[in-house]
Each structure stands twice: as structure tokens, then as C-alpha cells.
N, C-alpha and C positions, 0 to 999 in steps of 0.2 A: 549460212554454212550448214551443210548437211553432214550427218554422221559418216556417210560414205566418202566425204571429201577429207576427213581427218586421217592423219597418219597414226595408226594404231600399233605399228610395229615396235616402236620404242617402249610403249606400255606393256606389250606382250613379252618383250625381252626382259623387262623389269620383273614382271610376274613370274616368268619361268626361272629367273635368277633367284628370286625369293624362295620358290619351291625347291630348287636344287640345293640351295644352302640349307634349307630346312630338312631335306632328306639326308644330307651328309652328317648332320649332328647325331642322329641315332645310329648311323652306320659306323661312326667312330666309336661310340659307346659299345655297341654290340661286337664290333670287330675286335676291339681291345679285350673285351670280356672272353670271347671264344678263342681268339688266336694270339693274343698278346701283341708284341711288336712285329710279329711276322705279317700282320695285316698290312704293314707299310709297303710290302712288295706289291700287293694287289692295288693299293692306291697309286703307287708309282707307275705301274703298268697301265692302269686306267687313265692316268694323267697323260702319259706319253701317247697312247692310242687316241684319246680325245683331242690332243693337240694336233696330231697329224690329220685327223678328220677335219678339224677346224681350218687347217691350212689348205686342205684339198676341196673343201665345200665351196661352191660358187655363190650361193645365196648368203646375204649378210645375216639374215635371221638365224639360220641353222649354224652358220659359222660362229656366231656369237654364243649360241647355246652350248655348242661343243667346247668353246673356249672357257665358258663358265664352269662346265663340268671338269675340264682339265685343271683349272686353277683351284677349284674346290677340292679336287683329288690331291693336288700338291700341298695345299694348306692342311688337309686332313693328316698328312704325314706328321706335321708338327703337332697337331691336336692329339694324336695317339700318344705321344710322349707326355703331353699335359694330362691326358686322361689317366695314364699310368700313375702319375703323381697324385691325381685326385683319388684314385683307388687306394694308394698308399696312405693318404690322409684319412681314409675312411668315409669319404663323401659319396663314393659309389661302391657297390659290393664287388668283392673279388670272386673269381671263378674258382671254387674249391677243387674242381675236377682237372684243372690245368696244372701241369707239373711245374711250370715256371712261376706260379703264383706265390708271392711271399706271404707267409703267415704272419699276421699282425697280432702280437700278444700284448695285452695291456693289463 
């Protein structure tokens, strides 16, 4: 069996999924830091757009990649709320320039 006979598409989808999820982690952190909960609108819009693209794309590879982007976006909405809680607990820094940032006094 030669390398050209192997189906690499599944591994490529897996690698892209890994990279996409890894990209969304800092997006959630930075998004909450700079925009607060308002960043959820951007994640929702991105998720809807990526879902539509996934449905309209003919190739399975690109369709799967856009689906991963869509569901990573939707999951990020939940993660922003959890990030806000992590900031409240002091695990991550709060943005002092944002008006809706709660001041934590100890």
C-alpha cells in the first residue's frame, strides 16, 4: 500500500478541527476582555454564517471544516459566560478600560 492510496481526508479534518478549537480558545479570552458579553453576537453571527456555508458547500472536507467553525462559534457563546466567571474569580485579568467591568475589591 502506497501513501497515495491512503485516505488522508479524515486526518486532515481532524487536524483542522484541532487547530480551529485551539484558535477559538484565545478568541473567547480576548473577546470577553475587550467586548464583554457583547462578543456573543459576533460568535452567533459567525456560527450562523458558517452553518449556512457548511450546508451549501458540495465537498465533504470544506463542509466539515465550516461545520466545525460553526459549532465552535456556538460553543464559544457558552464559554464567554464561563470566561466572565473566571475573570470574576480573579483567574484572568479584567479590562479596566471597559465600563461594564466589575471592580473586585478584596
